[in-house]
C-alpha positions in Angstrom: -0.1 0.0 0.1 1.2 3.6 -0.8 0.1 6.6 0.4 -1.7 7.7 -2.7 -3.8 4.6 -2.1 -5.5 6.6 0.8 -7.8 9.0 -0.7 -5.6 11.9 0.5 -6.2 14.9 -1.1 -2.8 16.6 -3.1 -2.2 18.9 -0.7 -1.2 16.3 2.1 -0.1 13.5 -0.4 2.5 17.0 -1.6 3.8 17.6 2.1 4.0 13.4 2.7 6.3 13.4 -0.4 8.3 16.4 0.9 9.1 14.6 4.0 10.4 11.7 1.5 7.2 8.8 2.7 5.6 6.8 -0.1 5.0 3.9 2.1 2.4 4.3 5.4 3.5 2.4 8.6 1.3 -0.5 9.9 -0.8 1.7 12.0 -1.6 4.4 9.5 -2.4 1.8 6.8 -4.9 0.7 9.1 -5.8 4.0 11.5 -6.6 6.2 8.4 -9.2 4.7 6.4 -11.5 4.0 9.8 -11.0 8.0 10.6 -11.8 9.3 6.8 -15.0 7.2 7.7 -15.7 9.4 10.4 -15.3 5.9 13.0 -14.7 6.8 16.7 -11.0 5.0 17.4 -8.9 3.4 19.6 -5.4 2.4 18.3 -2.9 0.6 20.5 0.4 2.1 19.3 3.7 2.7 20.9 5.9 5.5 20.3 7.7 5.1 17.2 5.2 3.4 15.4 4.1 6.7 13.3 0.9 7.3 14.9 1.4 10.8 15.2 0.9 11.1 11.2 -1.8 8.2 11.8 -4.1 10.9 13.3 -2.6 14.0 11.4 -3.1 12.9 7.9 -6.8 11.8 8.5 -7.5 14.7 10.2 -6.4 17.5 8.1 -8.0 15.3 5.5 -11.5 15.8 6.7 -11.0 19.6 7.6 -10.5 20.0 4.0 -13.7 18.2 3.3 -15.5 19.7 5.5 -14.7 23.3 5.3 -15.5 25.8 7.6 -18.5 27.7 6.0 -19.7 29.7 9.4 -18.1 32.4 9.4 -15.3 33.4 11.8 -12.3 30.6 12.4 -13.1 28.6 15.3 -11.6 25.4 17.1 -12.4 22.4 14.9 -9.8 19.7 16.4 -8.6 19.4 20.0 -5.6 17.2 20.8 -4.7 16.1 24.1 -1.3 15.3 25.3 0.3 14.4 28.4 3.6 16.4 28.4 4.7 19.7 26.5 6.8 18.2 25.0 4.7 15.9 23.1 2.4 18.9 22.5 5.2 20.6 20.6 5.8 17.6 18.8 2.1 16.6 17.4 2.2 20.7 16.9 5.3 20.1 14.5 3.9 17.4 12.8 0.6 19.2 11.7 2.6 22.1 10.8 5.0 19.6 8.7 1.9 17.8 6.8 -0.3 21.1 6.6 2.1 23.2 5.6 -0.1 23.4 1.8 -3.1 23.8 3.5 -5.2 27.5 5.3 -5.5 26.0 8.5 -4.3 27.6 11.7 -2.5 25.5 14.9 -1.7 26.4 17.9 -0.1 24.3 21.0 -0.6 25.6 24.8 0.8 24.0 27.6 1.9 25.0 31.0 5.5 26.2 32.2 5.7 29.6 29.9 3.7 32.9 29.9 -0.3 32.2 29.3 -0.6 35.7 27.4 1.0 35.0 24.2 -1.3 32.1 24.0 -4.1 33.8 24.5 -3.5 36.7 21.9 -3.0 33.6 19.3 -6.8 32.0 20.6 -8.4 35.7 20.1 -6.7 35.5 16.9 -8.6 32.1 15.8 -7.1 28.9 15.4 -8.6 25.6 13.7 -6.9 23.3 16.1 -5.9 23.3 19.2 -2.8 20.9 21.0 -2.8 21.2 24.2 -1.9 19.6 27.9 -4.9 19.2 30.5 -4.0 21.5 32.9 -3.2 24.6 30.9 -6.3 23.8 29.1 -8.3 24.3 32.0 -6.3 27.5 32.9 -7.8 28.8 29.4 -10.8 27.6 30.2 -11.3 29.3 33.7 -10.1 32.1 32.5 -12.5 32.3 29.4 -10.1 32.4 26.8 -10.7 29.2 24.9 -13.7 28.5 22.8 -14.3 24.6 22.4 -18.4 24.9 21.2 -17.6 24.3 17.5 -14.8 21.2 18.3 -15.9 18.0 15.9 -12.8 15.9 16.6 -11.2 15.2 20.0 -8.1 13.3 19.5 -6.5 12.3 23.3 -2.6 10.8 22.3 -1.2 9.0 25.0 -4.2 8.4 27.2 -2.4 5.7 29.2 0.3 8.4 30.0 -1.9 11.0 30.6 -4.4 8.8 33.1 -0.7 7.8 35.1 0.1 11.1 35.8 -3.1 12.1 36.8 -5.2 13.8 34.8 -8.1 11.5 34.5 -10.4 14.4 36.1 -9.0 17.1 34.4 -9.6 14.8 30.9 -13.6 14.4 32.2 -14.0 18.0 32.6 -12.7 18.9 29.2 -15.0 16.3 28.0 -18.0 17.7 29.6 -18.1 20.8 28.0 -17.4 19.6 24.4 -20.1 19.3 21.6 -21.8 15.7 22.2 -22.0 15.1 18.3 -17.9 14.8 17.6 -15.4 12.1 16.1 -13.3 10.5 19.5 -9.6 9.0 19.0 -7.9 7.7 21.4 -3.9 6.4 21.2 -2.4 4.3 24.3 0.0 1.9 24.2 -1.4 0.0 26.7 -4.9 -1.1 28.1 -5.5 -0.7 31.4 -9.1 -1.1 33.4 -9.0 2.8 33.5 -8.4 3.0 29.8 -11.1 0.3 29.3 -13.1 2.6 31.0 -12.6 5.7 29.5 -13.0 4.0 26.4 -16.6 2.4 27.1 -17.2 6.4 28.1 -16.0 8.5 25.5 -16.3 6.0 22.1 -18.9 5.0 20.0 -18.7 1.9 18.5 -14.7 2.2 17.7 -13.1 0.5 15.3 -10.1 -1.1 17.0 -6.7 -0.8 15.5 -3.5 -2.6 16.9 -0.2 -2.9 16.0 1.4 -4.0 19.1 0.7 -6.8 21.3 -1.5 -6.0 24.2 0.3 -4.8 27.5 4.0 -5.6 25.9 6.9 -3.5 26.1 8.8 -2.1 23.0 10.0 -4.7 20.4 12.7 -2.2 19.8 14.5 -3.0 23.6 16.2 -6.3 24.4 15.5 -7.3 28.2 17.6 -9.9 30.0 16.8 -10.7 33.9 20.6 -11.5 35.9 20.3 -13.0 38.9 23.1 -12.0 41.5 23.5 -11.7 45.6 22.8 -8.3 46.4 26.4 -7.4 47.5 27.5 -8.7 44.1 25.2 -6.4 41.9 27.9 -3.3 42.1 30.9 -5.5 40.9 28.9 -7.7 38.1 27.5 -4.0 37.0 31.1 -2.5 36.9 32.3 -6.0 35.1 29.3 -5.6 32.1 30.1 -2.3 31.4 33.9 -2.6 30.8 32.9 -6.0 29.1 30.5 -4.8 26.9 32.3 -1.5 26.5 29.5 0.2 27.6 30.0 4.4 26.8 26.4 5.3 27.8 24.0 3.8 30.5 21.0 4.4 32.3 20.9 3.4 35.8 18.0 2.9 38.5 17.8 1.6 41.8 16.0 1.6 44.6 17.3 4.2 47.0 19.6 7.3 47.1 21.2 5.3 49.0 22.0 2.8 46.6 22.8 5.4 43.6 25.4 7.0 45.9 26.9 3.5 46.5 26.9 2.5 43.2 28.3 5.7 42.0 31.5 5.7 44.2 32.2 2.2 43.4 32.2 2.6 39.7 
């Protein structure tokens, strides 16, 4: 399958070509047709599978097919992400693939001044990418209008739940128009994710490109059983023997971290 087989419009295909892509990843090939049909969707996809383009491309296509005829520019797509880094990444993807389209997007997250974000929102945007906390700030100040949202995308929903955003997400959802398309992306399926899906997704299409609750296939895992007193010596041996130049080590306590550091 090629991107040209996915019924995407010429401006989007041109942007894809600019990036040097011709063949969609598995999650893109499965997800894009469902999204273009207007289906709600639950996608099990880990980072690095191409999931961001998997929802960005059809989202832009849907905006193109259903152009705003209601006058002023308003938020038609809301994308929620758990972190500012992911929000910025999604924002870049929207700009990259929407470069030949007239849509305006904005990224809002905490840790930076809110006033420039308010100014951007007042000027009108079609696509808003936000972290839950900062979006609630804008909602409380009346600086964001979500009454016209046609599509809600929850990216890395499992991380948002792990970070304690479930109440924030529900507050946001409670003010959105009931008639909308919902897309939920999650690397794992916990009971909390299942409950969230049941509350917001309507007859969703299911896309799964990785086995449920598995770690990344790009990571090799090994377990070595060793006496506690010999851990540091074994670790030092492994570093030396494998000529590791960069290693990230997790210890159970600060004391153990200091002890290992001193040993090394």
